[in-house]
PARO-274029 format. One line per 3 residues: number of its first residue (from 1); their letters; for each residue x, y, z of N, C-alpha, C, O. Coordinates in Angstrom, 2 decimals. Last residue first. Example, Ala and Ser with C-alpha at 12.3 -4.5 7.8 and 13.67 -1.06 7.14 Angstrom:
2> sa> 12.85:-2.25:7.08:13.67:-1.06:7.14:12.90:0.03:7.87:13.41:1.14:8.04  13.19:-5.69:7.80:12.30:-4.50:7.80:13.20:-3.30:7.80:14.24:-3.32:8.46 $
// end
This chain:
80> xxx> 22.04:-15.38:-2.85:22.03:-16.33:-3.97:23.15:-16.07:-4.95:23.28:-16.78:-5.95  22.04:-13.38:-1.02:22.74:-14.61:-0.65:22.81:-15.62:-1.80:23.55:-16.59:-1.73  20.53:-11.44:-2.27:21.93:-11.14:-1.96:22.71:-12.42:-1.64:23.90:-12.53:-1.95 $
77> xxx> 18.01:-12.55:-2.43:18.74:-12.35:-3.68:20.21:-12.03:-3.43:21.06:-12.33:-4.27  17.32:-12.60:0.30:17.38:-13.85:-0.47:18.18:-13.68:-1.76:18.95:-14.56:-2.14  17.37:-9.89:0.96:18.27:-10.83:1.64:18.42:-12.13:0.87:19.51:-12.69:0.79 $
74> xxx> 15.37:-8.92:-0.71:16.73:-8.42:-0.87:17.74:-9.36:-0.20:18.82:-9.61:-0.74  13.19:-10.29:0.36:13.58:-10.54:-1.03:15.01:-10.08:-1.26:15.78:-10.76:-1.93  13.14:-9.14:2.93:13.32:-10.59:2.76:13.79:-10.92:1.34:14.69:-11.74:1.16 $
71> xxx> 12.69:-6.47:2.29:13.93:-6.84:2.98:14.21:-8.34:2.83:15.36:-8.76:2.63  10.15:-6.70:1.13:11.27:-6.18:0.35:12.60:-6.55:0.96:13.54:-6.89:0.24  8.68:-7.59:3.36:8.81:-8.45:2.18:9.99:-8.01:1.32:10.75:-8.85:0.83 $
68> xxx> 8.88:-5.27:4.94:9.45:-6.53:5.42:9.66:-7.49:4.24:10.70:-8.14:4.15  7.49:-3.51:3.26:8.89:-3.23:3.60:9.58:-4.51:4.07:10.70:-4.82:3.67  4.96:-4.71:3.26:5.71:-4.60:2.01:7.19:-4.32:2.26:8.05:-4.84:1.55 $
65> xxx> 4.26:-4.39:5.98:4.41:-5.73:5.41:5.20:-5.71:4.10:6.03:-6.59:3.86  4.13:-1.59:6.07:5.09:-2.30:6.91:5.33:-3.71:6.36:6.47:-4.16:6.29  2.02:-1.17:4.27:3.35:-0.61:3.98:4.42:-1.34:4.79:5.49:-1.66:4.27 $
62> xxx> -0.06:-2.41:5.66:0.34:-2.91:4.34:1.73:-2.41:3.97:2.53:-3.16:3.42  -0.24:-0.77:7.90:0.14:-2.17:8.07:0.61:-2.77:6.75:1.56:-3.55:6.72  -1.08:1.57:6.60:0.20:1.56:7.30:0.69:0.13:7.53:1.87:-0.16:7.38 $
59> xxx> -3.60:0.73:5.60:-2.52:1.11:4.66:-1.14:1.12:5.34:-0.15:0.72:4.72  -4.99:0.15:8.09:-4.59:-0.93:7.19:-3.56:-0.50:6.13:-2.70:-1.31:5.78  -5.99:2.08:9.72:-4.56:1.79:9.84:-4.09:0.70:8.90:-2.90:0.36:8.90 $
56> xxx> -8.21:4.57:9.51:-7.94:3.25:8.92:-6.44:3.02:8.93:-5.69:3.71:8.22  -10.02:6.30:11.90:-8.72:6.15:11.26:-8.52:4.71:10.79:-8.66:3.77:11.56  -12.46:6.18:13.21:-12.37:6.94:11.95:-11.07:6.71:11.21:-11.01:6.90:9.99 $
53> xxx> -12.04:3.02:14.63:-12.87:4.22:14.53:-12.70:4.88:13.18:-12.79:4.23:12.14  -10.58:0.76:14.30:-10.04:1.79:15.19:-10.84:3.08:15.11:-10.33:4.13:15.49  -11.22:-2.66:14.14:-11.70:-1.33:13.77:-11.20:-0.31:14.78:-11.37:-0.49:15.99 $
50> xxx> -8.44:-4.93:13.72:-9.60:-4.42:14.46:-9.96:-3.01:14.02:-9.10:-2.25:13.57  -7.60:-6.62:10.65:-7.30:-5.63:11.69:-8.57:-5.21:12.42:-9.64:-5.13:11.83  -8.76:-8.22:8.66:-8.13:-8.86:9.82:-7.93:-7.86:10.97:-8.07:-8.23:12.14 $
47> xxx> -9.72:-6.51:6.69:-10.63:-7.51:7.25:-10.08:-8.12:8.54:-10.85:-8.50:9.43  -7.41:-5.08:6.03:-8.53:-4.38:6.65:-9.51:-5.36:7.31:-10.07:-5.06:8.36  -5.99:-7.04:4.70:-5.47:-6.53:5.97:-6.59:-5.84:6.73:-6.69:-5.98:7.95 $
44> xxx> -7.53:-7.34:2.37:-7.37:-8.47:3.30:-6.85:-8.04:4.68:-7.24:-8.61:5.70  -7.30:-4.56:1.34:-8.56:-5.16:1.78:-8.39:-6.38:2.69:-9.07:-6.45:3.71  -4.66:-3.99:0.46:-5.19:-3.36:1.67:-6.43:-4.10:2.20:-6.58:-4.23:3.41 $
41> xxx> -4.27:-5.47:-1.88:-3.31:-5.58:-0.78:-3.93:-5.09:0.52:-3.75:-5.71:1.57  -6.33:-4.81:-3.61:-6.08:-6.24:-3.32:-5.08:-6.46:-2.18:-5.05:-7.53:-1.59  -6.01:-1.92:-3.63:-7.10:-2.55:-2.89:-6.88:-4.05:-2.66:-7.22:-4.53:-1.57 $
38> xxx> -3.98:-0.98:-5.34:-3.71:-1.14:-3.92:-4.79:-1.90:-3.15:-4.50:-2.48:-2.10  -4.94:-0.91:-7.97:-3.63:-1.49:-7.70:-3.46:-1.83:-6.22:-2.88:-2.86:-5.89  -7.42:0.35:-7.80:-7.34:-1.00:-8.38:-6.01:-1.69:-8.06:-5.96:-2.91:-7.91 $
35> xxx> -6.65:2.84:-6.69:-7.57:1.96:-5.98:-7.44:0.52:-6.48:-7.36:-0.41:-5.68  -5.06:3.93:-8.71:-4.47:3.65:-7.40:-5.34:2.68:-6.61:-4.82:1.79:-5.94  -7.06:4.15:-10.70:-5.88:3.32:-10.93:-5.23:2.95:-9.60:-4.88:1.79:-9.39 $
32> xxx> -8.84:5.94:-9.46:-9.30:4.59:-9.81:-8.12:3.65:-10.06:-8.17:2.48:-9.67  -7.23:8.23:-9.29:-7.71:7.58:-8.07:-8.14:6.14:-8.37:-7.83:5.24:-7.60  -6.87:8.74:-12.04:-5.72:8.52:-11.15:-6.15:7.78:-9.89:-5.50:6.82:-9.47 $
29> xxx> -9.53:9.08:-13.09:-8.67:7.98:-13.54:-7.48:7.70:-12.62:-7.12:6.54:-12.42  -12.21:9.69:-10.70:-11.15:10.12:-11.61:-10.20:8.99:-11.95:-10.08:8.03:-11.18  -13.97:9.10:-8.79:-14.21:8.46:-10.07:-13.16:8.87:-11.11:-13.23:8.44:-12.26 $
26> xxx> -13.32:10.65:-6.65:-12.97:9.24:-6.58:-13.28:8.48:-7.86:-12.89:7.32:-8.00  -11.95:13.71:-6.61:-12.98:12.97:-7.33:-12.58:11.50:-7.38:-11.63:11.14:-8.07  -10.98:14.72:-3.37:-10.60:14.28:-4.71:-11.77:13.52:-5.32:-12.48:12.78:-4.64 $
23> xxx> -10.31:16.49:-0.86:-11.55:16.25:-1.61:-11.23:15.96:-3.08:-11.22:16.87:-3.91  -7.79:14.63:0.98:-8.23:15.77:0.19:-9.54:15.45:-0.54:-9.84:14.29:-0.81  -7.01:12.29:2.14:-7.14:13.45:3.01:-7.73:14.66:2.29:-8.12:15.63:2.94 $
20> xxx> -6.62:10.45:0.16:-7.83:10.30:0.97:-8.05:11.49:1.92:-9.14:11.66:2.45  -4.13:10.98:-0.86:-5.29:11.47:-1.59:-6.57:11.38:-0.77:-7.51:12.15:-0.99  -2.57:9.56:1.00:-2.52:11.02:0.97:-3.72:11.61:0.24:-4.27:12.63:0.66 $
17> xxx> -3.25:6.94:0.28:-3.53:7.43:1.62:-3.53:8.95:1.66:-4.39:9.56:2.30  -2.28:6.84:-2.34:-3.71:6.65:-2.09:-4.09:7.18:-0.71:-5.14:7.81:-0.55  0.47:7.19:-1.84:-0.27:8.16:-2.65:-1.78:8.05:-2.41:-2.47:9.06:-2.28 $
14> xxx> 1.01:4.86:-0.34:1.24:6.19:0.24:0.43:7.24:-0.52:-0.22:8.09:0.09  0.44:2.95:-2.30:-0.36:2.99:-1.07:-0.20:4.33:-0.38:-1.17:4.89:0.13  2.45:3.58:-4.13:1.04:3.67:-4.55:0.12:3.73:-3.33:-0.85:4.48:-3.32 $
11> xxx> 4.72:2.98:-2.66:4.45:4.38:-3.01:3.02:4.57:-3.48:2.43:5.63:-3.25  4.39:0.16:-2.54:4.47:0.97:-1.32:4.14:2.42:-1.61:3.35:3.03:-0.89  4.53:-0.54:-5.26:3.30:-0.77:-4.50:3.26:0.07:-3.22:2.23:0.62:-2.86 $
8> xxx> 7.20:0.18:-5.71:6.14:0.86:-6.46:4.80:0.68:-5.74:4.02:1.63:-5.63  8.51:-1.64:-4.05:8.63:-0.20:-3.79:7.53:0.58:-4.51:7.00:1.54:-3.95  7.83:-4.04:-5.33:7.39:-3.80:-3.95:7.48:-2.32:-3.60:6.59:-1.80:-2.93 $
5> xxx> 9.13:-3.76:-7.77:7.68:-3.83:-7.75:7.13:-3.54:-6.35:6.11:-2.88:-6.20  11.80:-1.39:-7.37:11.27:-2.74:-7.50:9.76:-2.67:-7.46:9.18:-1.62:-7.15  13.65:1.03:-8.96:12.45:0.74:-8.18:12.02:-0.68:-8.44:11.89:-1.12:-9.58 $
2> xx> 17.14:1.58:-8.61:16.00:1.11:-9.39:14.84:0.80:-8.45:15.03:0.38:-7.31  19.37:4.19:-8.41:18.56:3.24:-7.66:17.36:2.84:-8.50:16.64:3.69:-9.02 $
// end
């Protein structure tokens, strides 16, 4: 199974979300790389979604949108 760009972005968001649960140095290179890759996707969603208190649901919404996009791309490439 090959990883598409959408799958890599999805896993990057999952990794960033999991790292947010642990005391990780946010200035570290791994966290900074994940932040730079995922923030352009998560930030617009965060601005649109209502505030839910302490829990940020924008990564989950981003993952759902990426899955839908992946399915659309797969459907388009299968029919072509």
